[in-house]
C-alpha positions as a Markdown table, in Angstrom:
| # | Residue | x | y | z |
|---|---|---|---|---|
| 1 | Unk | -0.9 | -6.1 | -20.0 |
| 2 | Unk | 0.8 | -2.7 | -20.2 |
| 3 | Unk | -0.5 | 0.3 | -18.2 |
| 4 | Unk | 0.4 | 3.9 | -18.4 |
| 5 | Unk | 2.8 | 4.8 | -15.6 |
| 6 | Unk | 2.0 | 8.1 | -14.1 |
| 7 | Unk | 1.5 | 9.2 | -10.5 |
| 8 | Unk | -0.9 | 6.3 | -10.0 |
| 9 | Unk | -1.2 | 2.9 | -8.4 |
| 10 | Unk | 0.4 | 1.1 | -11.3 |
| 11 | Unk | 3.6 | 3.1 | -10.8 |
| 12 | Unk | 3.4 | 2.8 | -7.0 |
| 13 | Unk | 3.1 | -0.9 | -7.3 |
| 14 | Unk | 6.0 | -1.2 | -9.8 |
| 15 | Unk | 8.5 | 1.1 | -8.1 |
| 16 | Unk | 7.5 | 0.8 | -4.4 |
| 17 | Unk | 5.2 | -2.0 | -3.4 |
| 18 | Unk | 6.8 | -4.9 | -5.3 |
| 19 | Unk | 10.4 | -3.9 | -4.5 |
| 20 | Unk | 9.5 | -3.3 | -0.8 |
| 21 | Unk | 7.9 | -6.8 | -0.6 |
| 22 | Unk | 10.6 | -8.7 | -2.4 |
| 23 | Unk | 13.3 | -10.3 | -0.2 |
| 24 | Unk | 16.8 | -9.2 | -1.0 |
| 25 | Unk | 15.6 | -6.5 | -3.5 |
| 26 | Unk | 17.7 | -3.9 | -1.7 |
| 27 | Unk | 20.8 | -5.2 | -3.4 |
| 28 | Unk | 19.4 | -5.1 | -6.9 |
| 29 | Unk | 18.9 | -2.4 | -9.4 |
| 30 | Unk | 15.1 | -2.9 | -9.2 |
| 31 | Unk | 15.1 | -2.7 | -5.4 |
| 32 | Unk | 13.6 | -0.1 | -3.2 |
| 33 | Unk | 15.9 | 2.9 | -2.6 |
| 34 | Unk | 17.4 | 2.4 | 0.9 |
| 35 | Unk | 16.9 | 6.0 | 1.8 |
| 36 | Unk | 13.2 | 5.6 | 1.0 |
| 37 | Unk | 13.0 | 2.3 | 3.0 |
| 38 | Unk | 14.7 | 4.0 | 6.0 |
| 39 | Unk | 12.5 | 7.1 | 5.9 |
| 40 | Unk | 9.3 | 5.1 | 5.6 |
| 41 | Unk | 10.6 | 2.7 | 8.3 |
| 42 | Unk | 9.9 | -0.3 | 6.1 |
| 43 | Unk | 11.3 | -3.6 | 7.3 |
| 44 | Unk | 13.2 | -5.8 | 4.8 |
| 45 | Unk | 10.8 | -8.5 | 3.4 |
| 46 | Unk | 11.6 | -12.0 | 4.5 |
| 47 | Unk | 9.5 | -13.5 | 1.7 |
| 48 | Unk | 7.3 | -12.3 | -1.1 |
| 49 | Unk | 4.3 | -10.7 | 0.7 |
| 50 | Unk | 1.7 | -8.0 | 0.6 |
| 51 | Unk | 2.6 | -4.5 | 1.7 |
| 52 | Unk | 0.0 | -4.9 | 4.5 |
| 53 | Unk | 1.7 | -8.1 | 5.7 |
| 54 | Unk | 5.1 | -6.4 | 5.6 |
| 55 | Unk | 4.0 | -3.4 | 7.8 |
| 56 | Unk | 1.4 | -5.2 | 9.9 |
| 57 | Unk | 2.6 | -8.8 | 10.3 |
| 58 | Unk | 0.1 | -9.5 | 13.1 |
| 59 | Unk | -2.9 | -8.0 | 11.1 |
| 60 | Unk | -5.0 | -5.0 | 11.8 |
| 61 | Unk | -8.7 | -4.2 | 12.1 |
| 62 | Unk | -10.0 | -2.6 | 8.9 |
| 63 | Unk | -12.7 | 0.1 | 9.0 |
| 64 | Unk | -13.6 | 0.5 | 5.4 |
| 65 | Unk | -13.2 | -1.5 | 2.1 |
| 66 | Unk | -12.2 | 0.7 | -0.8 |
| 67 | Unk | -12.9 | -0.1 | -4.5 |
| 68 | Unk | -10.7 | 1.9 | -6.7 |
| 69 | Unk | -9.1 | 2.2 | -10.2 |
| 70 | Unk | -5.4 | 1.7 | -10.4 |
| 71 | Unk | -5.0 | 4.4 | -13.0 |
| 72 | Unk | -6.6 | 7.1 | -10.9 |
| 73 | Unk | -4.0 | 9.8 | -9.7 |
| 74 | Unk | -2.6 | 8.6 | -6.4 |
| 75 | Unk | -2.8 | 12.1 | -4.8 |
| 76 | Unk | -6.5 | 12.3 | -5.7 |
| 77 | Unk | -7.1 | 8.9 | -4.2 |
| 78 | Unk | -5.3 | 9.9 | -1.0 |
| 79 | Unk | -7.2 | 13.2 | -0.8 |
| 80 | Unk | -10.5 | 11.3 | -1.1 |
| 81 | Unk | -9.5 | 8.8 | 1.6 |
| 82 | Unk | -8.4 | 11.6 | 3.9 |
| 83 | Unk | -11.7 | 13.4 | 3.5 |
| 84 | Unk | -13.7 | 10.2 | 4.1 |
| 85 | Unk | -11.7 | 9.5 | 7.2 |
| 86 | Unk | -12.4 | 12.9 | 8.6 |
| 87 | Unk | -16.1 | 12.6 | 8.0 |
| 88 | Unk | -16.4 | 9.0 | 9.3 |
| 89 | Unk | -14.7 | 9.1 | 12.7 |
| 90 | Unk | -17.9 | 8.2 | 14.6 |
| 91 | Unk | -18.7 | 5.3 | 12.4 |
| 92 | Unk | -15.1 | 3.9 | 12.6 |
| 93 | Unk | -14.7 | 4.4 | 16.3 |
| 94 | Unk | -11.3 | 6.0 | 15.8 |
| 95 | Unk | -10.0 | 9.1 | 17.6 |
| 96 | Unk | -8.2 | 10.7 | 14.7 |
| 97 | Unk | -8.7 | 10.6 | 10.9 |
| 98 | Unk | -5.2 | 9.2 | 10.5 |
| 99 | Unk | -6.2 | 6.2 | 12.6 |
| 100 | Unk | -8.9 | 5.1 | 10.2 |
| 101 | Unk | -7.8 | 1.9 | 8.4 |
| 102 | Unk | -8.8 | 1.3 | 4.7 |
| 103 | Unk | -8.5 | -2.0 | 2.8 |
| 104 | Unk | -7.1 | -1.4 | -0.6 |
| 105 | Unk | -6.3 | -4.4 | -2.8 |
| 106 | Unk | -3.0 | -3.1 | -4.1 |
| 107 | Unk | -1.8 | -3.0 | -0.5 |
| 108 | Unk | -3.7 | -5.9 | 1.0 |
| 109 | Unk | -3.2 | -8.5 | -1.7 |
| 110 | Unk | 0.2 | -10.1 | -2.4 |
| 111 | Unk | 1.1 | -8.5 | -5.7 |
| 112 | Unk | 3.6 | -11.3 | -6.4 |
| 113 | Unk | 0.8 | -13.9 | -6.7 |
| 114 | Unk | -2.5 | -12.0 | -7.1 |
| 115 | Unk | -4.1 | -15.0 | -8.9 |
| 116 | Unk | -3.7 | -17.0 | -5.7 |
| 117 | Unk | -5.3 | -14.4 | -3.5 |
């Protein structure tokens, strides 16, 4: 299935998530730009994994589950999550809005084998 690539989650998955979670992708044309990997402090993937597994290999406590549409503009999605985090500190038990943890499928599920998740 083909989806429109814009500033949305389809594009983020294709150009960032999958390359970042593919072992050895740094040496390929489809790989994640090393400058981006370095600035984002992303480790090199050792196996095909989810983004969440890559950056939190020991796991993390999640505060809120988020249902979303992949075609929604990513900046709007982030703005909505930032607003929600700011208004839900008491419920989450976190000290700062940036500490609120959301579960989003495109980050939590292994996009290399979604059908198995």
